[in-house]
N, C-alpha and C positions, 0 to 999 in steps of 0.2 A: 418798147424797149427803153430801159433807162439810159440816159445820157451819161457818158463818162466825163467827169470834170477834170480838166487838165490841172495837175498840181503845179503850183507856182514854185519856181526855184527858191531855195533858201536865200535870205537877204544877209549880206555881210556889209559892215560899215568900214569905210576906207579913209585913211589919212596918209599924208606923205610927210616924211622927215628928210631934210637935207642937212648933211653934216660933212664938212671938209671935202666937198666935191662928190660925195656919195649920196645917192637918193634911195630911201627905203620906203616901202609901203607897209602900213600896219592895217591888217584886216581883222575885224572882230565880229563875233556873233553876240547875242545877248548874254552868253555865258562867259565870254572872255576872249582873249586874243587867239585867233585861229592861225594866222600866218603873219610872219614878219619877212617880207620879200626884200632881199638885200641887193638884188640886181634891178636895173631900171627896166621894168616890164610894164607895158601899157595895161591899164586896168581892164580893158576889153579882152586882152589876151588871158588875164587871170580869170575873168568871168567864164570864158569858154573852157579853160583848163579845169577849173573847179566845179563847173556846172552850177554856178550861183549867180545871184544878181548883186552887184556891188553898188553901194550908195555912198557918196562922199559924206562924212559926218565926223568932224573933229570933236564935237561935244561927246558923242558916244565913246570915242577913243581917248578922251582926256586923261583918265588914270594911266593908261599905257604910255601916252605921249609924254606925260609929266615924268614918269619913271625913266623912260628911255633917254629923254633930254638930260635928266639928272645924272644918269649913268655916263653919258657921253661927255659930261662936264667933270667927271671924276668925283661926283658927290653922292653916288649911290653904289653900294656894293652888292646888295641882295634885292632881287625883284620880288614884289609881293602881289603884283597885278594878276588877276585870274587868267588862266589860259584854258582854251577849249581844244584839247589835243585830240587828233584822230590818228590812230595807228594801232598796230598789233600790240598784244601784251608784251612781247619781247621788246619792241621799239619803246614802249612806254617805260619799261624797266631800265633800258639804256638811258633814256632821257632823264629819268629820275636820278640815276647815278651821275649823269653829267651835271645836273643842277646842284649836286652836293659838292662839286669841285670848288674849293674856296677861291674867292676873288684874288687875282694876282698869281695864282698857282696853275700849274699844268699837270696833266697826267697823260699816259699813252693809251692807245686803244687796247693794248694787251692788259694793262693794269685795270682798265675799265671792265674788260671781260672777266677778270678775276673778281672784281668788286661785286659783279652781279651773279657770281657763282658759276660762270661759264668760261673757264680759262682757255678752252680751245676754240672759242667762238670769236676770235679777234676780227676776222673778216666780216662776220655778221654784225658785230658791234660797229665796225667802220661803216657798213651800209646803213645801219639804223641811225648812226650819228649824222650821216649825209642826208637822211630823210627828215631830220629835225625841222619841223615847220616854223619854229620860233627861235632862230639863232639870236644870240645876244641875251634874250630873256632866259633861255636854256643855253648856257654859255659853251656851245660846242667849239668855239675858237680856243678853248683851254685844252682841247684834246690834240696831242701831237704824236708824231711817229716815235717808234721805239728807240731810234737813235737821237731823239731830241729835235729833229728837224720839223719844220712846218709842213703839213700835208693838207689835202683838200679842205676847202671851206666854200660854202655856197656864195659868199660875197667876194671870193677871190683871196689869194694869199696876201696881197698888200693890205686889205682890210683886216684880215686875221692878225697880221703883224702889228698893225696900228692899234687894234683893240688890246692885244697883249701888252704892247708898250704903254698904253694908257693905264692899264691895271698895275703894271709892274713899276710904273714911275720912270721908265727909261725914255719916254717921249713926252715932250711938253704939251700942254693943252692948248 
């Protein structure tokens, strides 16, 4: 009887960024950034949640780290680092539309739904926005409620407000 070989879990490379009291984890595959975790989550927890093996490796993540640091210093407006997105086609269409929202500007979930040709899918657009695995790189903090108020963000509303302030020049660096 042939023996089954156990397939090893995928390896992701991890780095940590600290900025103004927030701690972010950058996880990437060989293809690009897979996850930008904005909440302080132990890497072991992320390993279990994602079913991967996480290896600390700042060198592998250097392009992403460099761009994220430049963005957080107000020196980068558009990310070019490759991403390795996992999601449905609908989610990917929403994320692509989010990526097109210009630096320093905001749009609503409803407007985003119209942009992707699904004007009645505001709630689904909100869910896809919330599932964005690489916030900041795909700037979902630029998506706001229809009344102009700040709504959900994976890093919390204080971080969303800070990122918008950074982009709009209303908060100092």
